[in-house]
N, C-alpha and C positions, 0 to 999 in steps of 0.2 A: 202750455204743454208742448208748444211746437219746439221748446228751447232744451225740454228732457228728453225728446224726440229724438233731436239733435245732437245732443250729445249719450245718448243711450245708438244711434249708428254711428259714432266714430268711436265708441268704447269697442262695439264690433267688430267695427276694422283692425282698431289691434289687438284685439284676444287672435283674431284672423290670422295678421302678422305673427304674433306669437306663437299662433302654433307651425305657420309655414318652417318659422326658424328654430321649433321642437324647444322652444322656453317653455311649453306649458306640461303639466304635469297631467295624467289622469284624472285629478281630483280638479282640477281647472275644467273639466270639458263639462261639467255639470255648472259651472259659473258660465261657460258657454252659450250652453244649453239655456239659461234664465234668460241672459241679454236676448237672446233669440225672440224669446218667448215675450218682453219686456218690449220690444220694439212692435210686436204684433199688436199687443193688446191697449200701446199709444196710439197708432196707426189710427185701428179701428176707434177707438176714442175719441181721436182728433176727426175723423169722417163723420162720426156721430153725431159729433156738435157740431160741426159746420153745416148738414144737413138740417137739423135743427133751427139751425139758423135762419139757414133759408128758408124755410118754409113757414116763418114768422111775418 
């Protein structure tokens, strides 16, 4: 999961760069939002998995 999170964060950075250079359309804003939400989901999932492993 950490590998996927790394890729999502890289994608998020690339989307921010595209937005600043005005290469994104309005429809792409949904993609940016979805990427941000996926980063949050994966971050929480990793934290939960690590916490569960530490309790064992």
